C-alpha positions in Angstrom: -37.5 61.8 6.1 -34.9 61.3 9.0 -33.7 58.0 10.0 -32.6 56.5 13.4 -29.4 54.5 13.5 -28.4 52.4 16.6 -25.5 50.1 17.3 -24.6 48.3 20.5 -21.0 47.3 20.2 -19.7 44.6 22.7 -17.5 41.7 23.3 -18.3 38.6 21.2 -22.0 37.6 21.5 -22.6 33.9 21.4 -23.9 32.9 17.9 -27.0 31.2 19.2 -28.1 34.4 20.9 -27.5 36.9 18.1 -30.7 36.7 16.0 -32.9 36.5 19.1 -31.2 39.6 20.5 -31.6 41.5 17.3 -35.3 40.5 17.0 -35.9 41.6 20.6 -34.2 45.0 20.0 -36.2 45.5 16.9 -39.5 44.8 18.7 -38.7 47.0 21.6 -37.6 50.0 19.5 -40.5 49.7 17.1 -42.9 49.5 20.0 -41.4 52.6 21.7 -41.6 54.6 18.5 -45.3 53.6 17.9 -46.2 54.3 21.6 -44.7 57.8 21.2 -46.9 58.4 18.1 -44.0 58.1 15.7 -44.9 55.9 12.7 -41.7 54.6 11.2 -41.8 53.4 7.6 -39.6 50.4 8.5 -37.5 49.1 11.4 -34.8 46.5 10.7 -32.2 45.0 13.1 -29.0 43.2 12.3 -26.8 40.8 14.4 -23.2 40.0 14.3 -20.4 38.6 16.5 -19.7 42.0 18.1 -22.7 44.2 17.4 -26.5 44.6 17.3 -27.5 47.2 14.8 -30.8 48.8 13.9 -32.1 51.3 11.5 -35.6 52.9 11.6 -36.5 54.9 8.5 -39.2 57.5 7.7 -39.4 59.1 11.1 -40.6 62.7 11.7 -38.3 65.2 13.2 -40.9 65.9 16.0 -43.6 64.0 17.6 -47.1 65.1 16.5 -49.2 67.2 19.0 -51.6 64.9 20.8 -54.9 65.4 22.6 -55.9 62.9 25.3 -59.4 62.7 26.9 -59.5 61.2 30.3 -63.0 60.3 31.7 -63.4 61.1 35.3 -65.9 60.6 38.2 -69.6 61.6 38.2 -70.5 65.1 39.2 -71.1 65.0 42.9 -68.7 62.1 43.5 -66.8 61.8 46.8 -63.9 64.2 47.3 -61.4 61.4 47.5 -62.4 60.1 44.0 -62.2 63.6 42.6 -58.7 64.2 44.1 -57.4 60.9 42.7 -58.8 61.7 39.2 -57.2 65.2 39.3 -53.8 63.8 40.3 -53.8 61.2 37.6 -54.7 63.8 35.0 -52.2 66.3 36.2 -54.8 69.0 36.9 -55.2 71.2 40.0 -59.0 71.7 40.0 -62.2 70.6 38.4 -62.4 74.0 36.7 -59.9 72.7 34.2 -62.3 69.9 33.3 -65.3 69.6 31.0 -68.7 68.4 32.0 -70.4 65.9 29.7 -73.6 63.8 29.9 -74.3 60.2 29.0 -77.2 57.8 29.8 -76.0 57.4 33.4 -75.7 61.1 34.1 -73.2 64.0 34.1 -69.5 63.3 34.6 -66.1 65.2 34.4 -63.7 64.9 31.4 -60.1 66.1 31.5 -58.9 67.2 28.0 -55.1 67.2 28.0 -53.3 68.8 25.1 -49.7 67.6 24.7 -47.2 69.4 22.5 -45.1 67.0 20.5 -41.5 66.6 21.6 -38.3 66.3 19.6 -37.9 62.8 18.3 -34.2 62.8 19.4 -35.2 63.6 22.9 -37.8 60.8 22.9 -35.2 58.3 21.7 -32.8 59.5 24.4 -35.5 58.9 26.9 -36.4 55.2 26.0 -33.2 53.8 24.7 -31.4 53.4 28.1 -34.4 51.4 29.4 -34.5 49.3 26.2 -30.7 48.5 26.4 -30.9 47.6 30.1 -33.9 45.4 29.8 -32.9 43.6 26.5 -33.7 40.0 27.2 -31.0 37.4 26.8 -31.0 33.7 27.8 -27.8 34.4 29.9 -26.4 37.7 30.9 -23.3 38.9 32.8 -22.3 41.9 34.9 -18.9 43.6 34.6 -16.9 46.5 36.1 -16.5 47.2 39.8 -19.6 47.1 42.0 -19.0 50.8 43.1 -19.0 52.2 39.6 -21.9 53.0 37.3 -21.0 50.3 34.8 -21.2 47.5 37.5 -25.0 47.9 37.6 -25.5 47.1 33.9 -26.3 43.5 33.2 -26.0 42.4 29.5 -25.0 39.4 27.4 -21.4 40.6 27.2 -19.6 43.8 28.3 -20.6 46.8 26.1 -17.8 48.9 24.7 -19.6 51.5 22.6 -23.2 52.8 21.9 -23.7 54.4 18.5 -27.0 56.3 18.3 -27.6 58.9 15.6 -30.9 60.6 14.6 -31.2 62.8 11.5 -27.4 63.1 11.3 -27.0 64.2 14.9 -25.9 62.2 18.0 -28.7 61.3 20.4 -27.4 62.3 23.8 -27.9 59.6 26.6 -25.7 57.6 28.9 -26.0 54.1 30.3 -23.6 52.0 32.4 -20.9 54.6 32.1 -21.2 54.7 28.3 -22.2 57.8 26.4 -23.9 57.5 23.1 -21.8 58.7 20.2 -21.4 58.5 16.4 -18.4 56.1 16.5 -17.9 52.3 16.1 -15.1 50.0 15.2 -14.4 47.7 12.3 -13.0 44.1 12.1 -11.0 43.3 15.3 -7.9 42.1 13.4 -8.1 43.4 9.8 -9.4 46.9 10.5 -9.5 47.7 14.2 -9.6 51.4 13.8 -12.4 53.8 14.9 -15.2 54.6 12.4 -17.3 57.8 12.5 -20.7 57.7 10.8 -24.1 59.4 10.9 -26.3 57.6 8.4 -27.1 54.0 7.8 -25.9 53.9 4.2 -22.5 55.4 5.3 -22.4 53.0 8.3 -22.9 49.9 6.2 -20.4 51.1 3.5 -17.7 51.9 6.0 -18.2 48.7 7.9 -17.8 46.7 4.7 -14.6 48.6 3.9 -13.5 47.7 7.4 -14.1 44.0 6.7 -17.4 43.7 8.5 -20.5 42.3 6.7 -23.5 43.5 8.6 -26.3 41.2 7.4 -26.3 37.6 8.7 -28.1 36.3 5.6 -25.4 37.8 3.4 -22.7 36.1 5.4 -24.5 32.8 5.2 -24.8 33.1 1.4 -21.1 33.9 1.1 -20.1 30.9 3.2 -22.5 28.5 1.5 -21.5 29.7 -2.0 -17.7 29.7 -1.4 -17.9 26.3 0.3 -19.8 24.7 -2.6 -17.3 26.2 -5.1 -14.4 24.8 -3.2 -16.0 21.3 -3.1 -17.0 21.4 -6.8 -13.4 22.2 -7.8 -12.4 18.8 -6.3 -15.4 16.9 -7.6 -17.0 16.7 -4.3 -20.2 17.9 -2.6 -20.8 20.0 0.5 -23.0 18.3 3.1 -25.6 21.0 3.8 -26.1 21.8 7.5 -28.4 24.8 8.1 -27.8 24.9 11.8 -24.0 24.9 11.5 -24.3 27.5 8.7 -26.2 29.9 11.0 -23.7 29.3 13.8 -20.6 29.9 11.7 -22.2 33.0 10.2 -22.6 34.3 13.7 -19.0 33.6 14.6 -17.5 35.6 11.7 -17.7 39.2 10.6 -15.7 38.6 7.3 -16.1 34.9 6.6 -13.5 33.2 4.5 -14.1 29.5 3.5 -11.2 27.0 3.1 -11.0 23.3 2.3 -8.8 21.0 4.3 -8.0 17.3 4.4 -7.4 14.5 6.9 -5.9 11.0 6.7 -8.0 8.5 4.7 -7.7 5.9 7.4 -10.3 7.8 9.4 -12.8 7.1 6.7 -13.3 3.7 8.3 -14.9 5.4 11.2 -18.8 5.7 10.9 -19.8 8.8 9.0 -21.7 10.0 12.0 -18.5 10.0 14.1 -16.7 12.0 11.5 -19.5 14.5 11.3 -19.8 14.8 15.1 -16.0 15.4 15.4 -16.0 18.1 12.7 -19.2 19.7 13.6 -19.6 19.6 17.3 -16.0 20.7 18.4 -14.4 22.3 15.3 -17.5 23.8 13.5 -16.3 22.3 10.2 -18.6 21.3 7.4 -18.4 17.7 6.1 -17.8 16.9 2.4 -19.4 14.0 0.5 -17.9 12.0 -2.3 -20.7 11.6 -4.9 -19.2 8.5 -6.4 -19.5 6.5 -3.1 -22.2 8.4 -1.3 -20.0 8.5 1.8 -17.9 11.2 3.3 -14.6 12.2 1.7 -11.5 12.9 3.6 -12.0 16.6 3.2 -13.7 19.4 5.3 -14.7 23.0 5.0 -13.7 25.4 7.7 -14.5 29.1 7.9 -12.0 31.7 9.2 -12.8 35.2 10.3 -9.9 36.8 8.4 -8.2 36.9 5.0 -4.7 35.5 5.8 -1.8 37.1 3.9 -0.4 33.7 2.9 -3.8 32.6 1.5 -4.6 30.6 4.6 -1.9 28.0 4.3 -0.8 28.2 7.9 -4.3 28.4 9.1 -5.4 25.3 7.1 -2.5 23.4 8.5 -3.6 24.3 12.0 -7.2 23.3 11.3 -6.0 20.0 9.9 -3.8 19.4 13.0 -6.6 20.0 15.4 -9.0 17.8 13.5 -6.5 15.0 13.3 -6.1 15.0 17.1 -9.9 14.9 17.5 -10.3 12.1 15.0 -7.5 10.2 16.6 -9.3 10.3 19.9 -12.5 9.1 18.1 -10.5 6.3 16.5 -9.1 5.2 19.8 -12.5 5.2 21.5 -14.2 3.4 18.7 -11.8 0.5 18.6 -11.6 0.3 22.4 -15.4 0.1 22.5 -15.5 -2.7 19.9 -13.3 -4.9 22.2 -16.4 -5.3 24.5 -19.7 -6.8 23.3 -23.0 -4.9 23.6 -24.2 -7.6 26.0 -21.2 -6.8 28.3 -22.0 -3.1 28.0 -25.6 -3.8 28.8 -24.6 -5.4 32.1 -23.0 -2.0 33.1 -26.3 -0.3 32.8 -27.3 -1.5 36.3 -24.7 0.8 37.7 -26.2 3.9 36.1 -29.3 5.5 37.8 -32.1 6.3 35.4 -34.1 8.3 37.9 -34.7 8.1 41.6 -37.7 5.9 42.2 -37.4 4.4 38.7 -34.3 2.3 39.2 -31.3 2.0 37.0 -31.0 2.3 33.2 -30.7 -1.5 33.3 -34.1 -1.7 35.0 -35.6 0.6 32.3 -34.1 -1.5 29.6 -35.7 -4.6 31.1 -39.1 -2.9 31.4 -38.8 -1.6 27.8 -37.9 -5.1 26.6 -41.0 -6.6 28.3 -43.3 -3.9 26.9 -41.8 -4.1 23.4 -42.5 -7.8 23.4 -46.2 -7.2 24.2 -46.5 -4.4 21.6 -44.7 -6.3 18.8 -47.7 -8.3 17.5 -49.7 -5.2 17.1 -47.1 -3.5 14.9 -46.2 -6.6 12.9 -42.9 -7.3 14.6 -41.5 -10.6 16.0 -41.8 -10.4 19.8 -38.5 -12.0 20.6 -36.6 -9.8 18.1 -38.2 -6.7 19.5 -37.4 -7.7 23.1 -33.7 -8.4 22.2 -33.5 -5.1 20.4 -35.0 -3.3 23.4 -32.6 -5.0 25.9 -29.6 -3.8 23.9 -31.0 -0.3 22.9 -29.4 1.6 25.8 -26.2 -0.5 25.9 -24.0 2.1 24.1 -24.8 4.8 26.7 -21.8 3.5 28.7 -19.4 3.2 25.8 -16.5 5.6 25.4 -17.8 7.0 22.1 -21.2 8.0 23.5 -19.7 9.5 26.6 -17.6 11.7 24.3 -20.4 12.3 21.7 -23.7 12.0 23.5 -25.6 12.9 20.3 -24.5 9.5 18.9 -26.5 7.4 21.4 -28.3 4.7 19.5 -26.2 5.4 16.4 -23.1 3.8 17.9 -25.1 0.9 19.3 -26.2 0.1 15.7 -22.7 0.1 14.4 -21.4 -2.0 17.3 -24.2 -4.6 16.9 -23.6 -4.9 13.2 -19.9 -5.3 13.7 -20.6 -8.1 16.2 -22.9 -9.7 13.8 -20.1 -9.6 11.1 -17.6 -11.1 13.5 -19.9 -13.8 14.8 -21.4 -14.8 11.4 -20.1 -17.7 9.3 -19.0 -15.1 6.7 -17.0 -13.3 9.4 -15.4 -16.5 10.8 -17.6 -16.7 13.9 -20.4 -19.0 14.9 -23.3 -16.4 15.0 -24.6 -14.2 17.8 -27.5 -15.4 20.0 -30.7 -15.2 18.0 -29.1 -13.4 15.1 -27.9 -15.9 12.6 -25.8 -14.4 9.8 -24.6 -10.9 9.7 -23.7 -7.9 7.5 -20.5 -8.7 5.6 -19.2 -5.4 4.4 -15.9 -4.4 6.1 -13.4 -1.6 5.5 -9.8 -2.0 6.6 -10.8 -4.5 9.2 -13.5 -2.3 10.8 -17.2 -2.9 10.1 -18.7 0.0 8.3 -22.4 -0.3 7.8 -23.7 0.3 4.2 -25.9 3.3 3.8 -28.5 1.2 2.1 -32.1 0.5 3.0 -32.7 -2.0 5.9 -32.4 -5.6 4.7 -30.3 -4.7 1.7 -26.6 -5.6 1.1 -24.9 -3.6 -1.6 -21.9 -5.9 -1.6 -23.9 -9.1 -2.4 -25.8 -10.3 -5.4 -28.1 -12.6 -3.4 -30.9 -11.3 -1.2 -30.0 -11.1 2.5 -30.5 -14.2 4.6 -33.0 -14.4 7.5 -30.3 -14.0 10.1 -28.9 -11.0 8.4 -32.3 -9.4 8.1 -32.9 -9.9 11.8 -29.5 -8.4 12.6 -30.3 -5.3 10.6 -33.8 -5.1 12.2 -32.3 -5.2 15.6 -29.5 -2.7 14.7 -32.0 -0.3 13.2 -34.2 -0.5 16.2 -31.2 0.3 18.5 -30.6 3.4 16.5 -34.2 4.5 15.9 -35.7 3.9 19.3 -35.2 7.5 20.3 -37.1 8.8 17.3 -38.7 11.1 16.6 -36.4 13.3 18.7 -38.1 16.5 17.6 -40.9 18.0 15.5 -39.0 17.7 12.3 -37.6 14.3 13.0 -38.9 11.3 11.0 -40.8 8.6 12.9 -39.5 5.0 12.8 -41.4 2.8 10.3 -39.7 -0.7 10.5 -41.9 -2.9 12.8 -39.2 -3.8 15.3 -38.0 -0.2 15.5 -41.6 1.0 16.1 -42.2 -1.5 18.8 -39.0 -0.5 20.7 -39.5 3.2 20.2 -43.1 3.1 21.4 -42.2 0.9 24.4 -39.4 3.3 25.4 -41.5 6.4 25.3 -44.5 4.8 27.0 -42.3 3.4 29.8 -40.9 6.8 30.4 -44.3 8.5 30.6 -45.8 5.9 32.8 -42.7 5.8 35.0 -42.7 9.5 35.6 -46.4 9.5 36.2 -46.2 6.9 38.8 -43.7 9.0 40.8 -45.7 12.2 40.2 -43.1 14.0 38.1 -45.6 15.4 35.5 -45.1 18.5 33.4 -46.3 21.7 35.1 -47.1 24.8 33.1 -44.1 25.6 30.9 -41.8 23.3 32.9 -41.1 19.9 31.4 -37.6 18.9 32.5 -38.0 15.3 31.4 -39.3 16.0 27.9 -42.5 14.2 28.6 -44.5 16.3 26.2 -42.0 15.4 23.4 -42.3 11.8 24.4 -46.1 11.9 24.1 -45.9 13.8 20.7 -43.5 11.2 19.4 -45.8 8.3 20.4 -48.7 10.0 18.8 -46.8 10.7 15.6 -45.6 7.1 15.4 -49.1 5.7 15.9 -50.7 8.0 13.4 -48.1 7.7 10.6 -47.8 4.0 11.0 -51.6 3.6 11.5 -51.1 1.5 14.7 -54.3 0.3 16.5 -52.9 0.2 20.0 -55.2 1.0 22.9 -53.3 3.5 25.0 -54.9 2.5 28.3 -53.9 -1.1 27.7 -50.3 0.0 26.9 -50.3 2.1 30.1 -51.4 -0.9 32.2 -48.7 -3.1 30.6 -46.1 -0.5 31.3 -46.9 0.0 35.0 -43.9 -1.0 37.2 -44.9 -4.2 39.0 -43.5 -6.7 41.5 -40.5 -8.9 40.8 -42.6 -12.1 40.4 -44.4 -10.9 37.3 -43.5 -11.1 33.6 -41.8 -7.7 34.0 -39.4 -9.0 36.6 -35.6 -8.9 35.8 -35.6 -12.7 35.4 -38.5 -12.8 33.0 -37.0 -10.0 30.9 -33.7 -11.7 30.6 -31.7 -10.0 33.3 -28.6 -11.6 34.7 -28.9 -13.4 38.1 -29.0 -11.1 41.1 -30.5 -8.1 39.3 -32.6 -5.8 41.5 -36.4 -5.9 41.2 -38.7 -3.0 40.4 -40.7 -1.5 43.2 -44.5 -2.0 43.0 -46.3 1.3 42.6 -50.1 2.0 42.8 -50.1 5.6 41.6 -53.1 6.6 39.5 -52.2 7.2 35.9 -55.7 7.8 34.5 -54.9 11.4 33.8 -52.1 10.3 31.5 -54.6 9.7 28.8 -55.9 13.3 29.2 -52.3 14.4 28.8 -52.0 12.5 25.6 -55.2 14.1 24.4 -53.8 17.6 25.1 -50.7 16.7 23.0 -52.9 15.3 20.3 -54.6 18.6 20.1 -51.3 20.3 19.6 -50.1 17.7 17.0 -53.4 17.9 14.9 -53.7 21.6 15.2 -50.2 21.9 13.6 -51.4 19.7 10.8 -54.3 22.1 10.1 -57.2 20.3 11.7 -60.1 22.1 13.5 -59.9 22.0 17.2 -63.7 21.9 17.7 -64.0 19.0 15.2 -61.3 17.2 17.3 -63.2 17.8 20.5 -66.3 16.3 18.8 -64.6 12.9 18.1 -62.3 12.5 21.2 -65.1 11.3 23.5 -67.0 7.9 23.0 -70.8 7.5 23.5 -70.2 6.8 27.2 -68.5 10.1 27.8 -65.0 8.7 28.1 -61.8 9.8 26.3 -61.1 7.5 23.5 -57.6 5.8 23.7 -57.3 4.7 20.0 -55.4 7.5 18.3 -55.9 6.2 14.8 -59.6 5.8 15.3 -59.8 9.4 16.5 -58.0 10.7 13.4 -60.2 8.6 11.1 -63.3 10.0 12.6 -61.9 13.5 12.6 -61.0 13.3 8.9 -64.4 12.0 8.0 -66.2 14.7 10.1 -64.2 17.6 8.6 -64.9 16.4 5.1 -68.6 16.1 6.0 -68.8 19.6 7.5 -67.3 21.1 4.3 -70.4 19.9 2.4 -73.7 21.9 2.4 -75.5 18.8 3.8 -73.0 18.6 6.7 -73.2 22.2 7.6 -77.0 22.3 7.5 -77.3 19.1 9.5 -74.9 20.4 12.1 -77.1 23.5 12.4 -80.3 21.4 12.7 -78.6 19.3 15.3 -77.9 22.4 17.4 -81.6 23.5 17.1 -82.7 20.0 18.2 -80.3 19.9 21.2 -81.3 23.4 22.3 -85.1 22.3 22.4 -84.1 19.2 24.4 -82.0 21.1 26.8 -84.8 23.7 27.4 -87.2 20.8 28.1 -84.7 19.1 30.4 -84.3 22.4 32.4 -88.0 22.6 32.8 -88.2 19.0 33.9 -90.7 18.4 31.0 -88.7 15.8 29.1 -90.7 12.6 29.3 -89.2 9.5 30.8 -90.3 7.3 27.9 -88.4 8.4 24.8 -89.5 5.6 22.5 -91.0 6.9 19.3 -94.6 5.8 18.8 -95.2 5.5 15.0 -98.9 5.7 15.6 -98.6 9.2 17.0 -96.8 10.6 14.0 -99.5 12.8 12.4 -97.7 15.2 10.0 -96.2 13.9 6.7 -92.9 15.7 7.6 -92.5 13.9 10.9 -93.4 10.5 9.3 -90.7 11.2 6.6 -88.3 12.2 9.3 -88.8 9.1 11.3 -88.5 6.8 8.3 -85.2 8.5 7.2 -84.0 8.4 10.8 -84.6 4.6 11.1 -82.8 4.0 7.8 -79.9 6.2 8.9 -79.6 4.5 12.3 -79.2 1.1 10.7 -76.6 2.4 8.2 -74.7 4.4 10.8 -74.6 1.4 13.2 -73.2 -0.9 10.5 -70.7 1.7 9.2 -69.4 2.5 12.7 -69.1 -1.2 13.5 -66.9 -1.5 10.4 -65.1 1.8 11.2 -66.2 3.2 7.8 -66.9 6.7 9.0 -67.2 8.2 5.5 -70.2 5.9 5.1 -71.6 6.9 8.4 -71.4 10.5 7.5 -73.1 9.8 4.1 -75.9 8.1 6.0 -76.3 11.1 8.3 -76.2 13.4 5.3 -79.5 11.8 4.0 -81.2 13.3 7.1 -80.6 16.8 6.0 -83.7 17.4 4.0 -86.2 15.4 6.3 -84.9 17.3 9.3 -85.2 20.7 7.5 -88.8 19.9 6.5 -89.6 18.7 10.0 -88.6 21.9 11.6 -90.3 24.0 8.9 -93.7 22.4 9.2 -93.9 20.6 12.6 -94.3 22.3 16.0 -92.4 20.2 18.5 -93.9 21.7 21.6 -97.5 20.8 20.6 -100.4 21.4 23.0 -101.1 17.7 23.1 -98.8 16.2 25.7 -98.6 12.9 23.8 -97.6 14.5 20.5 -95.1 16.7 22.3 -93.4 13.8 24.0 -93.3 11.7 20.8 -91.7 14.5 18.9 -89.2 15.1 21.7 -88.4 11.4 21.6 -87.8 11.8 17.8 -85.2 14.6 18.4 -83.6 12.5 21.1 -83.2 9.6 18.6 -81.6 12.1 16.2 -79.1 13.3 18.8 -78.3 9.6 19.7 -77.8 8.6 16.1 -75.4 11.5 15.4 -73.5 10.9 18.7 -72.7 7.5 17.4 -70.3 9.3 15.0 -69.4 12.5 16.8 -70.5 14.9 19.5 -71.9 17.6 17.3 -72.5 19.9 20.3 -68.7 20.6 20.4 -68.8 22.3 17.0 -68.5 26.0 16.8 -70.6 28.3 14.7 
């Protein structure tokens, strides 16, 4: 069957936009074909540096004939309604309509037979609109405003449009460009014009013209060639999926090369080397498997095959990287001439946010809150406070100004370097509160071992207490931003956890107090991410911290409290924090919304979560770990037959109680009178309920929710028998009231564990 081939050939499309553009084109064309009654066997789009391409296979040459029935007004309807119907149906009179009858009477029906059109004509009709409306994160206009091409807004200027159906050009025009059967090859290696009228021929001729159409194939070529080049020198490629996608989008004919740089730069932190190579040059880092650290090699990807084998290009790549690394070397060594404490004093000159003071103010607030949180996470309060005070200090360093992605990372290196210099082993007297330091040095510059916190690969004896504290503080400085995203790991070291939680909670409470909450899809201050990070840290570390208590501790308060600059260790003369009285009670509700998102992504039931989020007084629970424990137990319980049946019985009981409440017939005294229990089934039910109540109370008090569910499961058979044999709404008022009280006791007992009324089904 015929196929449709489309190519939109333009100036270079930014790599980050290519796949999204191809996916948008694919969806739009597929929808247009389906809406026209054309059922393609497959539609696939491709993205590259200078082109978006698409092929749709298995299309008919003509659109099938269609019959459409349009229901109209009732017979005898007002003339205005009839006229509107005829106009919408494209008819001139009611004589062209059929009369039909349903339960409501007789009405008009317009039966419209439409002959199918040529597929090529249909494509010519919808393609200009698809091209013009293709969605891009950023677009541009080009050409003179008086010309046709000045009206087209696209990601980059379009040069050609190739559109061929069944071997023939589809005739349409947009922005001064007429569709044709021509494209171009590689800009440098094969810049000539290419004519093609089928996808197979198109792909073959492009490859011959040094253009690989498929992004995934380009990625495989780059990854495979890079790994081979590294293996030839006994090295390993540092995998980087994001960089691989970007580089594959920058090249049509990728050619990998390996280059080198001066070994002296290896004394820079590995993160600095990677940032210099990746961020600016788009180079891949290379690891030495013998040391576990980076080697003085890199992989770069060119977009051409150079006649000299890439010798000149490699020299150019090395020269540019050397300049970048020299800048980093200078900044790193300049930064180390100033202590983190001195850098911290500069934070007062940097505004955090209007109404929330400076970054220095924030650091003091976080330090005070981290000190309060520390005991709950197993951290030393003073160590947590010191780490929090220094956590933001590297923001004003030269390295972080140049490489913002290294915030926290550089603070860790600088702190460890200071610990080395001030420790007895390093010739110093020890930093305040730190004791000994990490002792590994490379060429006079501290280079932190890539070993677990508290370890020291260069020593045979275990680390001393001072060294352990230094590493704890350094790791907290680095990790307090974590988790930075959905796939980022949460901090687990106690000091790191305390500082990370304090930082995020302070941010959330701060923006809440100045009424800068997220609205709709707008979240300019990443508050949703901060809440998700807090939730993930609490759950994965099983932290029993009451959120409401943390919010109260984090509220900005007057200068004379324990949150004042003086109390938090600020230098004399620091500005105070303005007292705020804004209500933050809905911050807990915001956390619950984020908790739903987090747990839904983990595969939990949303209705089961709703059933455990509220306490018996109707308030949102603020213990995240407790909520998850109850949720896990409830979901396991509902998967059993006893659990599912008891939940159904609960709904039956609640429906009876609600009906009586609406009638005002629910008695005031809901105590169960054992003497009024007449039927064996209600006696058995009451006995089982009393036993379950005692067990549930004990289990809930000890937070053993599995045991609480087991106790409730024992009610399944007695409840079933009760509803099978006992009439709740008995004629005798005393019996009816006693049985309603029995159902109320059941509802209350189950509510001690969860609100079963929230469950669906």
